[in-house]
C-alpha positions as CSV (number, residue, x, y, z in Angstrom):
1,M,7.1,25.9,12.3
2,F,5.4,24.8,9.1
3,A,7.3,21.5,9.1
4,S,6.3,20.8,12.7
5,A,2.6,21.5,11.8
6,A,2.8,19.2,8.8
7,Q,4.4,16.5,10.9
8,A,1.7,16.9,13.5
9,F,-1.0,16.6,10.8
10,S,0.7,13.6,9.3
11,L,0.9,11.8,12.6
12,Q,-2.8,12.7,13.3
13,L,-3.8,11.4,9.9
14,E,-1.9,8.2,10.4
15,R,-3.3,7.6,13.9
16,T,-6.9,8.2,12.6
17,L,-6.4,5.8,9.8
18,E,-4.9,3.2,12.1
19,L,-7.9,3.5,14.5
20,A,-10.3,3.3,11.6
21,G,-8.5,0.2,10.2
22,A,-8.5,-1.4,13.7
23,F,-12.3,-0.8,13.9
24,L,-12.9,-2.2,10.5
25,L,-10.7,-5.2,11.3
26,A,-12.6,-5.8,14.5
27,L,-15.9,-5.5,12.7
28,L,-14.7,-7.9,10.0
29,L,-13.6,-10.4,12.7
30,V,-17.0,-10.2,14.4
31,T,-18.9,-10.6,11.2
32,I,-17.0,-13.6,10.0
33,T,-16.9,-15.2,13.4
34,C,-20.7,-14.9,13.8
35,S,-21.2,-16.2,10.3
36,V,-19.0,-19.3,10.9
37,V,-20.5,-20.1,14.3
38,L,-24.0,-19.8,13.0
39,R,-23.2,-22.0,9.9
40,H,-21.8,-24.8,12.1
41,V,-24.2,-24.6,15.0
42,A,-27.5,-23.6,13.4
43,A,-26.7,-24.7,9.8
44,S,-27.5,-21.2,8.6
45,S,-26.1,-17.7,8.6
46,F,-27.4,-14.2,8.5
47,T,-28.2,-12.7,5.2
48,G,-25.4,-10.8,3.5
49,A,-22.5,-11.9,5.7
50,E,-20.1,-12.8,2.9
51,E,-21.0,-9.7,1.0
52,A,-20.6,-7.5,4.0
53,A,-17.2,-9.1,4.7
54,S,-16.0,-8.4,1.1
55,W,-17.2,-4.7,1.4
56,L,-15.4,-4.4,4.7
57,L,-12.2,-5.8,3.2
58,V,-12.4,-3.2,0.4
59,A,-12.8,-0.4,3.0
60,L,-9.9,-1.9,5.0
61,V,-7.6,-1.9,1.9
62,S,-8.6,1.7,1.0
63,I,-7.8,2.9,4.6
64,G,-4.4,1.0,4.5
65,L,-3.4,2.6,1.1
66,P,-2.3,5.9,2.6
67,I,-0.4,4.1,5.4
68,A,1.3,1.8,2.9
69,S,2.3,4.8,0.7
70,T,4.4,6.5,3.4
71,A,5.5,3.6,5.7
72,R,8.6,1.4,5.1
73,G,6.6,-1.8,4.9
74,L,5.7,-3.7,1.7
75,R,9.0,-2.8,0.2
76,I,12.2,-4.7,-0.8
77,D,15.0,-2.5,0.4
78,L,18.3,-3.5,-1.1
79,F,20.3,-0.4,-0.5
80,D,19.2,1.4,2.8
81,G,18.5,-1.6,5.0
82,G,19.0,0.4,8.1
83,L,16.1,2.7,7.3
84,A,13.7,-0.2,7.0
85,S,13.9,-1.2,10.6
86,G,12.0,1.8,12.0
87,H,8.6,3.4,11.5
88,G,8.0,5.7,8.7
89,H,7.9,8.9,10.8
90,D,10.8,7.7,13.0
91,N,12.9,7.5,9.8
92,A,12.2,11.1,9.0
93,Q,15.1,12.2,11.2
94,V,17.5,9.9,9.4
95,L,16.3,11.0,6.0
96,R,16.6,14.7,6.8
97,R,20.2,14.2,8.1
98,S,21.2,12.1,5.1
99,S,19.7,14.5,2.5
100,Q,21.9,17.4,3.7
101,F,19.3,20.2,3.2
102,V,20.5,23.7,2.9
103,G,20.2,25.5,6.3
104,G,17.8,24.6,9.1
105,G,14.7,26.8,8.5
106,N,15.3,29.1,5.6
107,A,13.3,29.1,2.5
108,E,15.9,27.3,0.4
109,S,15.7,24.2,2.7
110,W,12.1,23.8,1.4
111,L,13.2,23.5,-2.2
112,W,16.0,21.1,-2.9
113,P,18.9,19.4,-1.2
114,R,22.4,20.8,-1.7
115,R,23.7,17.5,-2.9
116,I,21.7,15.0,-4.9
117,A,22.9,11.5,-4.0
118,L,21.9,8.2,-5.6
119,R,19.5,7.5,-2.7
120,D,17.8,10.8,-3.5
121,L,17.3,9.7,-7.2
122,R,15.9,6.4,-6.0
123,A,13.6,8.2,-3.6
124,L,12.4,10.5,-6.4
125,F,11.7,7.6,-8.7
126,S,10.0,5.6,-6.0
127,G,7.9,8.6,-5.0
128,T,6.9,9.2,-8.6
129,I,5.7,5.6,-8.9
130,I,3.8,5.8,-5.7
131,L,2.0,9.0,-6.8
132,L,1.3,7.5,-10.2
133,A,-0.3,4.5,-8.6
134,C,-2.4,6.7,-6.4
135,I,-3.5,8.8,-9.4
136,I,-4.5,5.7,-11.3
137,L,-6.6,4.3,-8.4
138,M,-8.1,7.7,-7.8
139,S,-9.0,8.4,-11.5
140,G,-9.9,4.9,-12.5
141,S,-12.0,4.2,-9.4
142,G,-13.7,7.6,-9.6
143,R,-14.8,6.9,-13.2
144,A,-15.9,3.4,-12.3
145,A,-18.0,4.8,-9.4
146,L,-19.7,7.3,-11.8
147,N,-20.4,4.7,-14.5
148,L,-21.2,1.7,-12.4
149,G,-24.9,1.1,-11.6
150,G,-26.9,-1.4,-9.7
151,V,-27.5,-2.1,-6.1
152,S,-26.0,-4.8,-3.8
153,P,-28.6,-7.6,-3.6
154,S,-28.0,-8.4,0.1
155,L,-27.0,-5.0,1.6
156,G,-29.0,-2.7,-0.6
157,L,-26.0,-0.4,-1.1
158,S,-25.0,1.2,-4.4
159,E,-22.3,-0.8,-6.3
160,G,-20.6,2.5,-7.1
161,L,-19.8,2.9,-3.4
162,R,-16.9,0.4,-3.5
163,P,-14.9,2.1,-6.3
164,A,-15.7,5.5,-4.6
165,V,-14.1,4.2,-1.4
166,L,-11.0,3.1,-3.3
167,S,-10.8,6.5,-5.0
168,A,-11.0,8.2,-1.7
169,G,-8.2,6.0,-0.5
170,G,-6.0,7.2,-3.4
171,V,-6.8,10.9,-2.5
172,L,-5.9,10.3,1.1
173,A,-2.6,8.6,0.0
174,I,-1.6,11.6,-2.0
175,V,-2.4,13.9,1.0
176,A,-0.4,11.6,3.3
177,V,2.6,11.7,0.9
178,L,2.3,15.5,0.7
179,L,2.3,15.9,4.5
180,H,5.2,13.4,4.8
181,H,7.3,15.5,2.4
182,L,6.3,18.8,4.0
183,A,7.4,17.4,7.4
184,E,10.8,16.6,5.8
185,R,11.1,20.0,4.1
186,R,10.9,18.5,0.6
187,F,8.0,20.3,-0.9
188,L,9.7,20.9,-4.3
189,A,10.5,17.2,-4.5
190,F,6.9,16.4,-4.0
191,V,5.8,18.9,-6.6
192,S,8.3,17.5,-9.1
193,M,7.2,13.9,-8.5
194,L,3.5,14.9,-8.7
195,V,4.0,16.7,-12.0
196,V,5.9,13.8,-13.5
197,A,3.3,11.3,-12.3
198,A,0.4,13.3,-13.6
199,G,2.2,13.8,-16.9
200,A,2.9,10.1,-17.2
201,H,-0.8,9.4,-16.4
202,W,-1.9,11.8,-19.1
203,A,0.6,10.6,-21.7
204,V,-0.4,7.0,-21.4
205,G,-4.0,7.9,-22.1
206,A,-3.3,10.4,-24.9
207,A,-0.3,9.0,-26.7
208,P,-0.7,6.4,-29.6
209,I,0.2,2.8,-28.9
210,L,4.0,2.2,-29.0
211,S,5.4,-1.0,-30.5
212,L,8.9,-0.9,-29.1
213,A,8.5,-4.0,-27.0
214,S,5.9,-6.5,-25.8
215,P,3.6,-5.2,-23.0
216,S,4.6,-8.1,-20.8
217,V,8.3,-7.2,-21.1
218,I,7.6,-3.6,-20.3
219,L,5.4,-4.5,-17.4
220,C,8.1,-6.8,-16.0
221,C,11.0,-4.4,-16.4
222,L,9.1,-1.4,-14.9
223,A,7.8,-3.5,-12.0
224,L,11.3,-4.8,-11.2
225,A,12.8,-1.3,-11.5
226,A,10.2,0.1,-9.2
227,I,10.6,-2.7,-6.7
228,F,14.4,-2.4,-6.6
229,A,14.0,1.4,-6.1
230,G,12.1,0.7,-2.9
231,T,8.6,1.2,-4.1
232,P,5.8,-0.6,-2.2
233,L,4.9,-3.7,-4.1
234,P,1.2,-2.9,-4.8
235,H,2.1,0.6,-6.2
236,A,4.9,-0.9,-8.3
237,F,2.5,-3.5,-10.0
238,I,-0.3,-1.0,-10.5
239,A,1.9,1.7,-12.1
240,A,3.7,-0.9,-14.3
241,A,0.4,-2.4,-15.5
242,Y,-0.9,1.0,-16.4
243,I,2.2,2.1,-18.3
244,A,2.1,-1.1,-20.2
245,V,-1.2,0.1,-21.7
246,A,0.9,2.5,-23.8
247,F,2.6,-0.5,-25.4
248,G,-0.6,-2.3,-26.3
249,A,-1.8,-3.9,-23.0
250,P,-5.6,-4.2,-23.2
251,M,-6.2,-2.8,-19.7
252,P,-7.5,0.8,-19.4
253,E,-7.6,2.4,-15.9
254,E,-11.4,1.8,-15.5
255,A,-10.9,-1.9,-16.2
256,M,-7.8,-1.9,-13.9
257,A,-9.8,-0.4,-11.1
258,A,-12.6,-3.0,-11.7
259,A,-10.1,-5.8,-11.7
260,T,-8.5,-4.5,-8.5
261,L,-11.9,-4.3,-6.8
262,S,-12.8,-7.8,-8.1
263,G,-9.6,-9.2,-6.7
264,M,-10.2,-7.5,-3.3
265,S,-13.8,-8.6,-3.0
266,H,-13.2,-12.4,-2.8
267,Y,-14.5,-13.8,0.4
268,L,-11.4,-16.1,0.9
269,L,-9.1,-13.1,1.0
270,T,-10.7,-12.0,4.3
271,S,-8.4,-14.6,5.9
272,I,-5.3,-12.6,5.1
273,P,-5.9,-9.8,7.7
274,F,-6.6,-12.5,10.3
275,F,-3.3,-14.3,9.6
276,L,-1.5,-10.9,10.1
277,L,-3.5,-10.3,13.3
278,A,-2.6,-13.7,14.6
279,G,1.1,-13.1,13.9
280,A,1.0,-9.7,15.6
281,L,-0.7,-11.3,18.7
282,L,1.8,-14.1,18.8
283,T,4.7,-11.6,18.7
284,A,3.2,-9.2,21.2
285,S,2.4,-11.9,23.7
286,G,5.8,-13.5,23.4
287,I,4.5,-16.9,22.3
288,A,6.4,-16.6,19.0
289,S,9.8,-16.1,20.7
290,C,9.0,-18.9,23.2
291,A,8.2,-21.2,20.3
292,A,11.4,-20.2,18.5
293,T,13.5,-20.8,21.7
294,L,11.8,-24.2,22.2
295,K,12.6,-25.2,18.7
296,V,16.3,-24.3,19.1
297,Q,16.5,-26.1,22.4
298,V,14.9,-29.3,21.0
299,A,17.2,-29.2,17.9
300,T,20.3,-28.8,20.0
301,S,19.4,-31.4,22.7
302,C,18.7,-34.2,20.2
303,P,21.7,-36.4,19.5
304,P,23.1,-36.2,16.0
305,A,21.8,-38.9,13.6
306,R,24.1,-41.8,12.9
307,A,24.5,-43.5,9.6
308,L,23.1,-47.0,9.5
309,P,25.5,-49.7,8.6
310,H,24.9,-51.3,5.2
């Protein structure tokens, strides 16, 4: 009963975030389209168009963070390739069968699987990295929102609103991961990963700087290990960059949050969602498959090239 309720809440949260993301994407498309049309037709644009687009992009990324934390996308899956073909919640059935939980609905099934396989260890490591990245974004962006002053010159909004939105995205990502694990009857696994992630976050900030290896080497090794374990790429890079601080990297979490926001606020990056939208529309309409079929037919119908005589 509790697992069914958690799964229902998880699905509802995912659908709500998808609708909010679709609305923001449509609003971003209208904003940029109107700005481009006015720039080419009337040689002018409405005030704050580029800044509004960058703010909408930050909100879109913050809404997509919880979805990326639980879905199978943005991952390099080298071991369980069959699980990557379906949707995140559709794979819950496969994960529950493969984990071999004790019983069907007793209390022990909520604690730990009877057998811990290699895929379970990879899932624990990947989940810990995901939660660590969410904690970093939540904490660093929250502190940046409290310390950042000033007002947007065009929109008149507080500059602390952008890191606050990113921090809220980190909170929603942790909630999404919790509901996902409750739906799969893995509450103790979630608690274990959260404790380890919170401990690692505290240790990096409190421990003295280690000189065991170069921060770049540590960052590269941790990022590769997280990626090979099936961690989403943004989470792997964020967590690895933060852990490298313990080895002398000059990037505290406030500066990391500021750098993340600065990277997401570039106006040119607003073209990325539109490329993805165009690809989805081409796939849904069947134009992509028709183009691929036409390419194969043209390639097979052409006679083979003959070598020219010397």
